[in-house]
C-alpha positions as CSV (number, residue, x, y, z in Angstrom):
1,M,-0.2,0.0,-0.3
2,S,1.4,3.1,-1.3
3,V,0.9,6.1,1.2
4,N,1.2,10.1,1.2
5,H,1.6,11.2,4.9
6,P,1.0,15.0,6.3
7,E,4.5,16.7,6.2
8,S,6.3,16.4,9.4
9,F,8.6,19.2,8.4
10,N,8.1,22.5,6.5
11,D,7.8,21.8,3.3
12,R,7.6,25.0,1.7
13,R,6.9,24.1,-1.6
14,A,5.2,20.8,-1.1
15,H,2.3,21.4,-2.7
16,E,3.8,22.2,-6.5
17,N,3.2,19.5,-8.6
18,V,6.1,19.3,-11.1
19,S,9.9,20.5,-10.5
20,T,9.9,23.8,-12.3
21,K,14.1,23.4,-12.8
22,H,13.5,19.7,-14.3
23,P,9.7,19.6,-15.9
24,H,9.6,16.2,-16.2
25,L,10.6,15.0,-12.6
26,Y,7.5,15.7,-10.6
27,V,7.9,16.6,-6.9
28,V,7.4,13.7,-4.2
29,K,6.4,14.0,-0.5
30,D,6.3,10.4,0.6
31,R,7.4,7.2,-1.2
32,G,7.2,3.5,-0.3
33,E,4.9,1.6,1.9
34,I,4.1,2.1,5.6
35,S,5.1,-0.4,7.6
36,D,2.4,-3.1,8.9
37,W,3.2,-5.8,11.1
38,T,-0.5,-7.8,11.2
39,D,-0.2,-8.1,7.5
40,E,4.1,-9.2,7.8
41,V,2.8,-12.0,9.9
42,A,-0.1,-12.9,7.9
43,H,2.5,-13.1,5.0
44,W,5.1,-14.9,6.9
45,F,2.7,-17.9,7.7
46,D,1.7,-18.5,4.0
47,P,2.5,-22.0,3.5
48,I,4.7,-21.4,0.4
49,N,7.0,-19.3,2.3
50,F,8.2,-22.2,4.6
51,Y,10.3,-23.8,1.9
52,V,12.7,-21.0,2.2
53,Y,14.2,-23.8,5.2
54,L,14.7,-25.8,2.1
55,W,17.4,-23.6,0.8
56,Q,20.4,-25.1,2.9
57,P,19.9,-28.5,1.3
58,V,19.8,-27.2,-1.7
59,R,23.2,-25.7,-1.3
60,W,24.0,-29.2,-0.8
61,R,23.2,-30.5,-3.7
62,N,24.6,-27.9,-5.7
63,H,27.8,-28.5,-4.2
64,F,27.6,-32.0,-5.5
65,L,26.5,-30.7,-9.0
66,T,29.5,-28.8,-8.9
67,K,32.1,-31.3,-9.2
68,H,33.4,-30.4,-12.2
69,S,36.9,-29.3,-13.3
70,F,35.2,-25.7,-14.6
71,F,34.3,-25.0,-11.1
72,K,37.7,-26.4,-9.1
73,T,38.8,-23.6,-11.2
74,A,36.2,-20.8,-11.4
75,F,35.8,-21.3,-7.6
76,Q,39.4,-19.7,-7.1
77,L,38.9,-16.3,-8.8
78,P,37.8,-13.5,-7.1
79,H,34.2,-12.2,-7.3
80,F,33.1,-15.7,-8.6
81,N,32.0,-17.4,-5.5
82,T,29.6,-14.3,-4.8
83,L,28.4,-14.3,-8.7
84,W,27.2,-18.0,-8.4
85,D,25.8,-17.6,-5.4
86,N,23.2,-15.2,-6.5
87,I,22.3,-17.1,-9.2
88,C,21.7,-19.7,-6.9
89,K,19.8,-17.9,-4.6
90,G,17.9,-16.9,-7.5
91,S,17.0,-20.5,-9.0
92,F,16.0,-21.4,-5.9
93,A,13.6,-18.2,-5.9
94,Y,12.3,-19.1,-9.0
95,N,11.6,-22.4,-8.9
96,T,9.9,-22.3,-5.1
97,F,8.2,-19.1,-5.7
98,L,7.0,-18.7,-9.2
99,F,7.1,-22.5,-10.3
100,R,5.8,-23.8,-7.0
101,K,8.1,-26.5,-7.7
102,P,9.3,-27.8,-4.1
103,A,13.4,-28.7,-3.8
104,F,14.1,-32.6,-4.7
105,S,10.9,-32.5,-6.6
106,K,10.6,-34.2,-10.2
107,N,12.4,-32.4,-13.1
108,Y,14.5,-29.8,-10.0
109,N,17.8,-30.9,-10.9
110,N,17.3,-30.2,-14.7
111,T,17.2,-26.6,-13.9
112,F,21.1,-26.6,-12.9
113,L,21.2,-26.2,-16.5
114,A,19.5,-22.9,-16.5
115,D,21.9,-21.9,-13.5
116,L,25.0,-22.4,-16.1
117,T,23.1,-20.2,-18.8
118,C,23.0,-17.4,-16.5
119,L,26.5,-17.8,-15.2
120,A,27.9,-18.4,-19.6
121,L,25.8,-14.8,-20.1
122,L,27.4,-13.1,-17.0
123,F,30.9,-14.6,-17.4
124,G,30.9,-14.1,-20.9
125,D,29.5,-10.9,-20.8
126,E,32.7,-9.8,-18.3
127,F,35.1,-11.7,-20.9
128,I,33.7,-9.5,-24.1
129,D,34.0,-6.3,-22.7
130,G,37.1,-6.7,-21.3
131,V,38.1,-7.8,-24.7
132,C,36.6,-5.1,-26.1
133,S,38.3,-2.5,-23.8
134,E,41.6,-4.2,-24.5
135,I,41.4,-3.7,-28.8
136,S,39.3,-0.9,-29.2
137,K,35.7,-0.5,-30.4
138,E,36.9,0.3,-34.0
139,K,38.8,-3.1,-34.3
140,V,35.4,-4.8,-32.6
141,R,33.5,-3.4,-35.0
142,Q,35.8,-4.1,-37.8
143,L,35.9,-8.2,-36.5
144,L,31.9,-8.0,-36.5
145,K,32.1,-6.8,-39.9
146,E,33.9,-9.3,-41.3
147,N,32.5,-12.2,-39.2
148,G,28.8,-11.7,-39.9
149,N,26.5,-14.1,-38.2
150,T,29.5,-16.5,-36.9
151,F,29.5,-15.2,-33.5
152,Y,25.9,-16.7,-32.9
153,L,25.7,-19.7,-30.6
154,S,24.2,-22.5,-32.9
155,V,22.6,-25.6,-32.0
156,N,23.5,-29.2,-34.2
157,D,20.8,-31.7,-33.3
158,H,23.1,-35.1,-32.7
159,I,21.4,-38.7,-33.1
160,D,20.8,-38.9,-29.5
161,H,21.1,-35.3,-28.3
162,P,21.2,-31.8,-29.2
163,Q,24.7,-29.6,-28.8
164,L,25.8,-26.3,-28.2
165,E,28.6,-25.3,-30.7
166,Y,30.0,-21.8,-32.0
167,S,31.8,-21.9,-35.5
168,F,34.6,-19.4,-34.9
169,D,38.4,-20.0,-33.5
170,L,38.7,-16.8,-31.7
171,Y,42.4,-17.3,-31.3
172,K,42.3,-16.8,-35.5
173,L,40.4,-13.5,-34.8
174,L,42.3,-11.6,-31.5
175,P,46.2,-10.5,-31.9
176,E,48.2,-13.2,-29.7
177,S,49.0,-9.7,-27.5
178,V,45.5,-9.8,-26.1
179,W,45.4,-13.4,-24.8
180,K,48.2,-12.7,-22.2
181,L,46.6,-9.8,-20.7
182,K,44.7,-10.0,-17.3
183,N,41.0,-9.4,-16.6
184,E,40.7,-6.5,-14.0
185,K,37.7,-8.3,-12.3
186,Y,38.6,-12.1,-12.4
187,S,42.9,-11.6,-12.2
188,I,43.1,-14.3,-14.7
189,D,44.6,-13.7,-18.5
190,Y,42.2,-14.2,-21.4
191,N,43.8,-17.1,-22.5
192,E,42.7,-19.1,-19.4
193,F,39.3,-17.3,-19.1
194,Y,38.5,-18.3,-22.5
195,Q,39.5,-21.7,-21.7
196,L,37.1,-21.7,-18.7
197,L,34.3,-20.2,-20.9
198,R,34.9,-23.5,-23.2
199,S,34.9,-25.7,-20.2
200,L,31.9,-24.2,-19.2
201,L,30.2,-25.0,-22.6
202,D,31.2,-28.2,-22.4
203,L,29.4,-28.7,-19.1
204,M,26.3,-27.1,-20.5
205,N,26.2,-30.0,-23.1
206,G,26.8,-32.4,-20.5
207,R,23.4,-31.4,-18.5
208,L,21.8,-31.9,-22.2
209,K,22.9,-35.4,-22.5
210,K,21.4,-36.2,-19.4
211,M,18.1,-35.1,-19.9
212,D,15.0,-36.5,-22.1
213,R,15.5,-35.7,-25.8
214,A,12.4,-33.8,-26.5
215,I,13.3,-31.6,-23.1
216,A,16.7,-31.0,-24.2
217,K,16.2,-29.6,-27.7
218,K,13.2,-27.1,-26.6
219,A,16.1,-26.3,-23.9
220,A,18.9,-25.7,-26.3
221,D,16.8,-23.6,-28.5
222,K,15.9,-21.3,-25.8
223,I,19.8,-21.4,-24.8
224,K,20.5,-20.2,-28.1
225,E,17.8,-17.6,-27.6
226,A,19.3,-16.3,-25.3
227,C,22.9,-15.8,-25.6
228,D,21.9,-14.6,-29.2
229,L,19.8,-11.5,-27.5
230,C,22.7,-11.1,-25.4
231,F,25.3,-10.9,-27.9
232,D,23.2,-8.4,-29.7
233,T,23.3,-6.0,-26.8
234,F,27.1,-6.3,-27.2
235,I,26.4,-5.4,-30.8
236,H,24.4,-2.5,-29.7
237,D,27.1,-1.2,-27.2
238,V,29.7,-1.3,-30.0
239,K,28.1,-0.2,-32.8
240,D,26.1,2.8,-31.1
241,T,26.9,5.8,-29.0
242,P,26.6,5.4,-25.3
243,V,22.8,7.4,-24.2
244,Q,25.0,9.5,-21.5
245,L,27.0,11.1,-24.2
246,Y,24.3,12.4,-26.1
247,Y,21.0,12.4,-23.9
248,R,20.0,15.9,-22.7
249,G,16.8,16.6,-20.7
250,M,14.3,14.5,-22.5
251,I,12.1,11.8,-20.3
252,P,13.7,9.9,-17.8
253,P,15.7,7.3,-19.8
254,T,14.3,4.2,-18.7
255,E,12.9,2.5,-21.6
256,W,16.1,1.4,-23.4
257,H,17.2,0.2,-19.9
258,E,14.2,-1.9,-19.5
259,K,14.6,-3.3,-22.8
260,K,18.7,-4.5,-22.3
261,N,17.3,-7.2,-19.9
262,R,13.4,-8.1,-19.8
263,S,13.9,-9.8,-23.4
264,I,17.0,-12.2,-22.0
265,Q,15.8,-12.8,-18.8
266,M,12.0,-13.8,-20.7
267,R,14.2,-16.4,-22.3
268,L,15.9,-18.1,-19.4
269,L,12.1,-18.0,-17.6
270,E,11.1,-19.9,-20.4
271,L,13.9,-22.2,-20.2
272,R,12.9,-22.8,-16.8
273,C,9.8,-23.6,-17.9
274,V,11.0,-26.2,-20.5
275,L,13.2,-27.9,-18.0
276,L,10.4,-28.2,-15.4
277,D,8.3,-29.4,-18.0
278,K,5.5,-26.7,-17.7
279,P,3.8,-24.6,-19.8
280,I,5.3,-21.2,-21.0
281,D,1.9,-19.7,-21.5
282,L,0.6,-20.8,-17.9
283,F,3.3,-18.8,-16.5
284,E,4.2,-15.5,-18.9
285,K,1.6,-13.5,-17.0
286,K,3.3,-13.7,-13.8
287,F,6.9,-13.2,-15.5
288,N,6.5,-9.6,-15.1
289,G,7.0,-8.8,-10.9
290,W,10.3,-11.4,-11.3
291,L,11.8,-9.5,-14.3
292,D,11.6,-6.1,-12.7
293,I,13.6,-7.7,-9.9
294,I,16.1,-8.4,-12.7
295,S,15.4,-4.7,-13.9
296,T,16.6,-3.0,-10.3
297,M,19.5,-5.3,-10.4
298,Q,20.9,-3.7,-13.8
299,V,20.4,-0.2,-11.9
300,Y,22.6,-0.9,-8.7
301,D,25.1,-2.5,-11.6
302,D,25.0,0.6,-13.4
303,M,25.9,2.6,-10.6
304,Q,28.8,0.4,-9.3
305,D,30.0,-0.1,-13.0
306,C,29.6,3.7,-14.4
307,R,33.3,4.4,-14.4
308,G,34.1,1.6,-17.0
309,D,30.4,2.5,-19.0
310,E,31.2,5.8,-20.0
311,Q,32.8,5.5,-23.0
312,F,31.3,2.1,-24.1
313,Q,28.2,1.5,-22.9
314,D,24.5,2.8,-21.9
315,N,24.4,3.4,-18.2
316,L,21.4,4.9,-16.3
317,L,23.1,7.1,-13.6
318,L,25.2,8.6,-16.3
319,A,22.1,9.3,-18.0
320,F,20.3,10.9,-15.2
321,A,23.4,13.2,-14.7
322,S,24.6,14.1,-18.0
323,G,20.7,14.7,-18.8
324,N,19.7,16.7,-15.9
325,F,22.9,17.5,-13.3
326,P,26.0,18.9,-15.3
327,E,27.9,19.9,-11.9
328,E,27.1,15.7,-10.5
329,M,28.5,14.9,-14.1
330,E,31.6,17.2,-13.3
331,W,32.4,16.0,-10.1
332,F,32.1,12.2,-12.2
333,H,34.4,13.1,-14.3
334,Q,37.4,14.8,-11.6
335,N,37.1,11.6,-10.0
336,K,36.2,8.7,-12.1
337,K,40.1,7.8,-12.1
338,Q,40.5,7.8,-8.4
339,T,42.2,4.2,-7.1
340,V,39.1,3.4,-4.3
341,D,37.5,0.2,-3.7
342,D,33.7,-0.8,-4.6
343,E,32.6,0.1,-0.9
344,Q,34.3,3.3,-0.7
345,W,33.3,4.5,-4.3
346,R,29.2,3.7,-3.1
347,I,29.4,6.3,-0.6
348,E,31.6,8.9,-2.7
349,V,28.7,8.4,-5.6
350,S,25.8,8.4,-3.7
351,L,27.3,12.2,-1.4
352,N,28.6,13.4,-4.8
353,M,26.1,12.8,-7.1
354,P,22.9,12.4,-4.5
355,R,20.1,13.4,-7.4
356,S,21.4,10.9,-9.9
357,V,21.2,8.1,-7.3
358,Y,18.0,9.2,-5.6
359,L,16.4,9.1,-9.3
360,C,17.9,5.3,-9.9
361,T,16.8,4.5,-6.3
362,K,13.7,6.3,-7.2
363,F,13.2,3.7,-10.1
364,T,13.2,0.9,-8.3
365,K,11.2,1.9,-5.1
366,D,8.5,2.5,-7.9
367,R,8.8,-0.7,-9.5
368,M,8.5,-2.7,-6.2
369,V,5.6,-0.6,-4.8
370,Q,3.8,-0.9,-8.1
371,N,4.3,-4.1,-9.5
372,M,6.1,-7.0,-7.1
373,S,4.5,-8.9,-4.9
374,W,5.2,-9.8,-1.1
375,V,8.3,-12.3,-1.6
376,Q,9.1,-10.2,-4.9
377,K,10.0,-7.2,-2.7
378,K,11.8,-9.0,-0.1
379,I,13.8,-10.9,-2.4
380,C,14.6,-7.1,-4.3
381,N,15.4,-5.9,-0.5
382,Y,17.9,-8.7,0.2
383,L,19.4,-7.8,-3.3
384,W,20.0,-4.2,-2.7
385,K,21.3,-4.7,1.0
386,N,23.9,-6.9,0.0
387,N,25.1,-5.9,-3.1
388,W,24.7,-1.7,-3.0
389,F,24.5,-1.0,0.8
390,K,26.7,-3.3,2.3
391,P,30.1,-1.9,3.5
392,K,32.9,-4.7,4.1
393,H,35.2,-2.6,5.8
394,V,35.4,0.8,7.1
395,L,35.6,3.8,5.1
396,Q,38.5,6.0,4.4
397,T,37.4,8.6,6.0
398,T,35.0,9.3,8.9
399,I,31.5,11.3,8.0
400,R,28.7,12.5,10.3
401,F,25.2,12.2,9.7
402,E,24.9,16.0,9.7
403,E,27.7,15.8,7.3
404,V,25.4,13.9,4.8
405,L,22.7,15.7,5.3
406,E,24.6,18.7,3.9
407,K,25.9,16.9,0.6
408,T,22.3,15.6,-0.1
409,F,20.7,18.8,0.0
410,P,20.5,19.1,-3.6
411,V,17.9,16.0,-3.4
412,F,15.6,18.3,-1.6
413,T,15.6,21.2,-4.4
414,L,14.8,18.2,-6.8
415,T,11.8,16.9,-5.4
416,K,10.7,19.7,-2.8
417,S,10.1,17.2,-0.1
418,E,12.1,17.3,3.1
419,T,10.9,13.5,3.8
420,E,12.3,12.5,0.4
421,W,15.7,14.5,1.2
422,R,16.0,13.4,4.4
423,S,15.0,9.9,3.6
424,Y,17.5,9.6,1.0
425,A,20.4,10.9,3.7
426,L,19.4,8.3,5.8
427,E,20.0,5.6,3.5
428,I,23.7,6.3,2.6
429,C,24.3,5.7,6.1
430,F,23.8,2.0,5.5
431,H,27.5,2.5,3.1
432,D,29.0,3.2,6.5
433,K,29.1,0.7,9.3
434,Q,29.5,3.4,12.2
435,L,26.9,5.9,10.6
436,K,24.3,2.2,10.5
437,K,25.2,1.7,14.1
438,Q,24.1,5.0,15.2
439,V,21.1,4.7,13.4
440,L,19.7,1.2,14.7
441,S,20.6,2.9,17.7
442,K,17.7,5.4,17.9
443,A,15.2,2.6,16.0
444,G,12.7,0.2,18.1
445,F,12.4,-3.5,17.6
446,L,9.8,-3.6,14.7
447,E,11.9,-0.6,13.1
448,K,14.7,-2.7,13.1
449,Y,13.1,-5.5,11.4
450,F,11.2,-3.4,8.5
451,L,15.0,-1.9,7.9
452,F,15.9,-5.4,7.4
453,F,13.7,-6.7,5.1
454,N,11.9,-3.8,3.9
455,F,14.7,-1.3,3.7
456,L,14.4,0.2,0.4
457,H,10.8,0.7,-0.1
458,M,10.2,1.2,3.6
459,S,7.9,4.5,3.7
460,S,10.3,7.8,3.1
461,F,7.7,9.4,6.6
462,E,9.2,6.5,8.7
463,K,12.7,6.8,7.5
464,T,12.5,10.7,8.1
465,E,11.5,10.3,12.0
466,L,14.3,7.9,12.3
467,A,16.7,10.7,10.8
468,Q,15.3,13.2,13.0
469,R,16.4,11.2,16.3
470,V,19.4,10.5,15.0
471,I,19.8,14.5,14.7
472,R,18.2,15.4,18.0
473,P,18.9,12.3,20.4
474,H,17.0,13.7,23.2
475,A,13.9,14.8,20.7
476,N,11.8,12.1,22.2
477,D,12.2,13.5,26.2
478,E,11.4,16.7,25.1
């Protein structure tokens, strides 16, 4: 339930409908959902939610399924374990809450192939982007021009099973020097990276061999569709100018952002239907909320990767900044080459590009409130808290909450809402362990619960009340 509350502060222009400086941005007073404990308890006792407790047994099942040379090497790489863990959690959620398929039921193990496909897309995307950055867009365009459709996945029908194949030899197409270079994210050279991808393809073909031929053929076709669509997005990135380099004050640029992932994720959900031997048309109408989760994941991915994306591919954060807030874009250009880790970068971006980051989180909150079920909101909050709002160590410099408010004041000038501004400032506190600890010390038991489970879409009004307690610790005694 989305609610508007009376202002608890002096919102001088709260009754205006539209921002005068940015006429396409509507003024808002309060976003999110008011916390309802009785509704929360009712949902927790929905029988389907008790399947959550099967997650740990499923993890043990995955442990045995990953006894393969590919995983033996890949698990040694930085960032890979987190990537695979997120894929497995997503798989469990799809199987349990979308398809209502209990763990260890018939055909459940088939969906391991869908997990491998998702991994191939994400792992392969990092390889392709890395190679492209090493040899330049111009050379990649020339490769695409000369080799045409040979880069697309093909499905060959063998006598007893279909097989996924690529018809090119990348060693003959790329300069020898490229293979010795290291990928920054996974800390392996591109030769080893390429061998891992080929090993992953072999593993996927091995899973197809173990399936009923009819299911395997349909699954292989869906895998081809997903991989081809993913490659199409790469071609778009290579051939077209990134939106942030020309975007100037149009409607907030989310339409292309949606198209970037939804079509691929739709094929992956259809693949899961095939592997579970369920009719696709029975579930199509239920896909939207799950596709929205993927869209919101791309949002925090864009914010995290904005430094690498600027000249290469579309980026939502930079599109918002370049189209509306030139001073934030100027800060980005001056600081994008800082040698800071991901955790430090998140809080730096949130403090120094506050309006652009606010619009990114607003996009996510709107999707959550409008389109997602209770379970989907919980999953979305979990993903954001563990990927965007989770510092792993102490930041380089200490910061006080009053400083956060001062740095994020532009959010007030954008929204004309004090609750939106202070709510955004409170969210930034969760990038810093000390500030997070300070906030939670002022929260009651129920507030802590909702901050943990409903963090992102919790009502701005409730967050603002908590922010007031942090600013004036003795306000409740007055």
